[in-house]
C-alpha positions, 0 to 999 in steps of 0.5 A: 044724892052726891054721896049716892052717885059717888057710891053707885057710879061705877056699878051703873056705868059697868051695867050700862057698858055691858048692856050698850057696849059703847063707853060713851053710850054708857056714860050717857046712860048712867047720867040719865039713870041717875037723873031719873032716880033723882027725879023719881026718889020720892017713888023709892020704897025705902024697904027695898034695896036702893041698889036694886032699884037703881040698877033696875032704872039703869037696865030698863034706860039701856033696854029702851036704847037697844030697842030704839037703835034696833040692836045694832050688831057688833062686827069683828072690824068694828074699833073698840072705843075702850082706853088702852092698857096702861102698863106699869112695872108690875103689871102683866106683860103686854101679851097678857094685857092685850089677851085680856082686852081680846077676851073682853071685847069677845065677851061683849060682842057675845052680849050683843048677840042677846035680846036686851033684857036677856043681856040685862039678866045675864049682866045682872047675874054674873057681873053683879052676883044679883040673886034671881029674886033681885033680877026679877024685882029689877026686870020686873019678871018673875024668878022663873022667867029669869031662870029661863031667860038665864038658861036660854042666854047661856045656850045661845052663848054656848052655840054661837062659841061652839059654831065659831069653833067648828067654823074655825076647824 
């Protein structure tokens, strides 16, 4: 099981972070997902991809956490508990690093405006390149429901960004 944790800890943590928006909560969620996978290992069907099964456990745990906290909205004034960028001589200049961190924070804020299931759908599709079928299997949805959720989420995100741009002008 240690080999599985080593192999999948980064994708599990990243999924949890994208869904929960907090590094400490994501670490806790990743640990809980691995614990749940370990205790449920007998229920794993070897005919299905292990990655999908594990990400399914992770996404469902994160959705439950989000429902429990009633989807706390992130404020622009909230400080992110993200490690500061470490620059080395071959790294991009500080302006580029700061701009990238701002983009990442903005993406996280936009994701926080989505429902937990839509957030999981977007994250699985665009961060993990999961197929519609894999997402449907992971979230226990139909393929058409996945497509609908992705479309609705993209429209909502575009509307939010467009509204902000119009407000700024």
